[in-house]
C-alpha positions in Angstrom: 49.7 0.9 -23.2 48.1 -1.3 -25.3 44.8 0.1 -26.4 43.0 -3.5 -25.1 44.7 -2.7 -21.5 43.1 0.9 -21.4 39.9 -0.2 -22.8 40.2 -3.2 -20.2 40.1 -0.9 -17.3 38.2 1.7 -18.3 35.6 -1.1 -18.2 36.5 -2.3 -15.0 36.5 1.3 -13.4 33.1 1.4 -15.0 32.1 -1.5 -13.3 33.3 -0.4 -9.9 31.8 2.7 -10.0 28.7 1.7 -11.1 28.5 -0.7 -8.4 30.0 1.6 -5.9 26.8 3.7 -6.8 24.2 1.1 -6.6 25.5 -0.1 -3.1 25.5 3.2 -1.5 22.0 4.8 -3.5 20.2 1.3 -3.6 19.6 1.2 -0.1 18.2 4.6 0.1 15.9 4.2 -2.5 14.2 1.0 -1.4 14.0 2.6 2.0 13.6 6.0 2.3 11.4 6.4 -1.3 10.2 10.0 -1.9 8.2 11.9 -0.1 5.0 13.3 -2.0 3.4 16.5 -0.7 -0.1 18.1 -0.7 2.2 20.7 -2.3 3.1 18.4 -4.9 -1.1 17.2 -5.7 -1.5 21.3 -6.1 0.0 20.9 -9.2 -2.3 18.6 -10.7 -5.4 19.0 -9.1 -7.7 21.2 -6.3 -8.9 18.4 -3.7 -6.4 18.0 -1.4 -8.4 17.5 1.6 -11.8 16.1 2.4 -13.4 19.3 2.8 -12.6 20.0 -1.3 -15.0 17.4 -1.9 -17.6 17.9 0.4 -16.9 15.1 3.8 -16.9 15.8 6.8 -13.6 14.8 8.1 -11.6 14.9 11.9 -7.5 15.0 11.5 -6.3 11.8 13.2 -2.4 10.8 14.9 -1.4 8.1 15.9 1.9 6.7 17.8 3.3 3.6 16.9 4.6 1.2 19.1 8.6 2.3 18.3 7.5 6.0 18.5 6.3 7.1 15.0 3.9 9.5 14.5 1.2 9.3 11.4 -1.4 11.0 10.5 -3.9 11.2 8.9 -8.3 11.5 8.5 -11.1 10.0 9.5 -13.9 10.7 7.5 -17.6 9.4 9.5 -20.5 8.6 7.5 -23.6 10.7 7.8 -25.6 8.7 10.0 -25.8 4.7 11.0 -22.5 3.1 9.3 -22.1 0.1 7.6 -18.7 -0.3 8.7 -15.3 1.1 8.8 -13.4 1.0 5.4 -9.0 1.9 5.9 -6.9 3.3 3.2 -3.7 2.3 2.5 -1.7 3.8 -0.1 1.1 2.6 -2.4 4.7 3.8 -2.1 5.8 7.2 -2.6 2.1 8.7 -2.2 0.3 9.6 0.4 -3.3 9.3 2.2 -4.9 12.6 -0.6 -4.3 10.0 -3.6 -8.0 7.8 -2.2 -9.8 11.1 -1.3 -12.4 9.8 -4.3 -12.6 6.6 -3.3 -13.3 7.8 0.1 -16.0 10.5 -1.2 -17.0 7.3 -2.8 -17.0 5.1 0.0 -18.8 8.1 2.2 -21.4 8.3 0.1 -22.4 4.5 0.3 -22.6 4.0 4.5 -18.8 3.8 5.1 -16.9 5.5 7.7 -13.6 5.8 5.7 -10.0 6.4 7.3 -7.0 7.2 5.1 -3.3 7.9 6.8 -0.3 8.7 5.4 2.3 5.4 5.4 5.3 5.8 8.1 8.5 7.9 6.0 5.3 8.7 3.4 3.6 12.2 3.5 3.4 13.9 7.2 3.9 11.1 9.1 7.2 10.6 10.5 9.8 7.3 10.3 13.1 7.3 9.0 12.3 4.2 6.8 9.9 2.6 4.1 9.8 -1.5 5.5 6.6 -2.6 2.8 4.7 -4.4 5.3 7.5 -5.4 8.3 6.4 -2.8 11.0 3.7 -1.0 9.0 1.0 -4.0 9.6 2.0 -2.8 13.1 1.2 0.5 12.1 -2.8 -0.3 10.9 -2.6 -2.2 14.5 -2.2 0.8 15.7 -4.7 2.7 13.8 -7.4 0.0 14.2 -7.0 0.3 18.0 -7.0 4.4 18.1 -10.3 4.5 16.3 -11.9 1.9 18.5 -10.5 4.2 21.8 -12.0 6.6 20.3 -15.4 5.8 18.3 -16.3 2.5 20.3 -18.7 0.2 18.6 -19.5 3.2 15.9 -16.8 1.5 14.0 -19.1 -1.5 13.0 -16.8 -4.1 11.2 -13.0 -3.0 9.8 -12.3 -3.5 6.2 -8.9 -2.7 4.3 -8.1 -1.6 0.8 -5.0 -1.5 -0.4 -2.7 0.1 -3.3 0.0 -1.3 -4.0 2.1 -2.0 -1.6 -0.4 -0.7 0.4 -2.1 -3.8 -0.9 1.0 -5.6 0.1 0.3 -4.5 3.8 -3.0 -5.1 3.7 -2.7 -8.2 3.4 0.2 -9.1 5.5 -2.0 -6.9 8.5 -4.8 -9.3 7.8 -2.9 -12.2 8.4 -2.2 -10.9 12.5 -5.4 -9.1 13.0 -8.6 -10.6 13.3 -9.8 -7.5 13.8 -9.4 -6.9 10.1 -13.1 -9.2 8.1 -12.4 -8.5 4.4 -9.5 -6.5 2.0 -9.3 -5.2 -1.4 -6.0 -6.1 -2.9 -5.1 -3.8 -5.5 -1.9 -4.2 -7.5 -0.1 -6.4 -4.6 3.3 -8.0 -5.8 4.2 -11.3 -4.2 7.2 -10.5 -2.3 9.4 -7.9 -1.4 12.8 -9.8 -2.9 11.0 -10.6 -6.3 9.5 -7.1 -6.6 12.8 -5.5 -6.1 14.4 -7.6 -9.0 11.9 -6.3 -10.9 12.3 -2.8 -11.0 16.0 -3.1 -10.5 16.2 -4.7 -14.0 13.6 -1.8 -15.6 14.9 0.3 -14.2 18.4 0.1 -14.0 18.6 -2.1 -16.7 20.5 -5.1 -15.1 19.6 -8.8 -15.0 21.9 -9.6 -12.4 20.2 -11.0 -9.3 23.5 -11.0 -7.2 23.7 -7.4 -7.6 20.1 -7.0 -5.4 20.4 -9.1 -3.5 23.5 -7.5 -2.0 21.5 -4.1 -2.1 18.8 -5.8 -0.5 21.1 -7.1 2.4 22.5 -3.6 3.4 19.2 -2.2 3.4 18.3 -5.2 5.9 20.8 -4.3 7.8 20.3 -0.4 7.7 16.8 -0.7 8.9 16.9 -3.6 10.6 14.5 -6.0 9.2 13.6 -8.7 7.6 13.2 -8.6 3.3 11.7 -12.7 3.8 9.6 -11.7 6.2 7.5 -9.0 3.9 5.5 -11.6 1.6 2.1 -11.0 1.0 1.8 -14.3 -0.6 3.2 -15.9 3.0 0.3 -13.5 4.8 -1.8 -15.5 2.5 -1.3 -18.8 4.1 -2.7 -17.2 7.6 -5.7 -15.0 6.0 -8.9 -16.7 5.7 -11.9 -13.6 5.5 -12.5 -12.4 2.1 -9.5 -11.0 -0.6 -10.8 -9.2 -3.9 -7.8 -9.3 -5.9 -7.5 -6.1 -8.7 -5.1 -5.6 -11.0 -4.8 -3.1 -14.5 -3.8 -5.7 -17.4 -1.4 -3.3 -19.0 0.2 -2.9 -15.4 4.2 -3.1 -15.8 5.3 -1.8 -12.7 3.8 -5.2 -10.8 2.9 -7.6 -13.1 -0.7 -8.4 -13.2 0.1 -12.1 -13.4 1.5 -11.8 -9.1 -2.6 -10.9 -8.3 -3.3 -14.1 -10.1 -0.4 -16.4 -8.0 -2.1 -14.7 -4.7 -5.4 -15.0 -5.7 -4.7 -19.3 -6.3 -2.9 -19.4 -3.2 -5.8 -17.4 -0.9 -7.8 -20.0 1.2 -11.0 -17.7 1.9 -13.8 -16.2 -0.1 -11.8 -14.4 -2.8 -12.3 -12.5 -6.1 -10.3 -11.5 -9.0 -10.9 -8.9 -11.3 -8.7 -7.7 -13.9 -9.2 -3.9 -15.4 -8.8 -3.9 -19.2 -5.6 -1.7 -20.4 -5.3 -0.1 -17.3 -2.1 1.0 -15.6 -0.8 0.5 -12.2 -2.1 3.8 -11.1 -5.2 4.9 -13.4 -7.3 2.0 -12.1 -10.3 4.3 -11.1 -9.9 6.0 -13.6 -10.2 3.4 -16.4 -12.7 1.3 -14.4 -15.0 4.0 -14.2 -18.6 2.8 -12.6 -17.6 -0.7 -12.8 -14.8 -0.7 -10.9 -16.6 1.6 -8.6 -19.5 -0.9 -8.3 -17.0 -3.7 -7.7 -15.4 -2.3 -4.8 -19.2 -1.5 -2.7 -20.5 -4.8 -3.5 -17.5 -6.3 -2.4 -17.4 -4.4 1.2 -21.5 -4.4 1.3 -21.3 -8.2 1.1 -18.3 -9.3 3.5 -18.3 -5.8 5.4 -21.7 -3.9 6.0 -23.8 -4.3 9.1 -27.2 -3.4 9.7 -27.2 -2.7 13.8 -28.1 0.2 14.7 -24.7 0.5 17.2 -22.9 2.4 14.0 -24.0 5.5 14.2 -21.1 9.0 15.0 -22.9 11.3 14.1 
């Protein structure tokens, strides 16, 4: 057999094999991201619980409308709460990542709720859907907090990071109980960010391949990719939004926050953290970053009512 035919044959075999692997594994990478656990965090930090920061807390367990158990913590303010801030983590992460910012919020007079998103941490669920189901989970968590603490919650704000930011914006578009949102490192829509990751991780520029993978993921998990769009969600949001992004973020392009900011209709602000990547904004931003968060929630969330006492 001529050499060129052998080469063509090997090339076709490689392409078919790669196509099979991508189509088989691709949807699972999207729908079932790696679970980071407390044991994973213990390898790099000794702060894995609110108790490690001397924070008061109560365990939280919420059953969603489709039978998924979400687990988390509720950290009550020491006296009269200014309001309640719910922390929403990113993909392949869990509530532990929110403990430093929870400490700051608590020290400034807020109740804080942190929970593991479905298919993350200690929560149940087969699939991660980047807001398609998670936005309803936020509503369930708020409902559970209201049943337990009533008026003691005060006004409710969301602080979401990466995927959590996308969930926060989609939640705010459907739930009037949410009165302020901080969206850090957010993407515009699931289709766009999935293609970005394809190009960055497996170095394949062909959009049709990513589209096929996403279509298969939709069939497996029973959701519509096009419905997962923080950009579209902003059409229904009138509450204040603070967009935050690290200027050197190579996982989610900083320009996406600019696009979202321009789309937002209500009071809005865009805050870039110079030289910060995707997961180190808290470290790089330092005191200025902390003050930006606190001043935003103090402006739009805080109340002076004496009914917000959970002690």
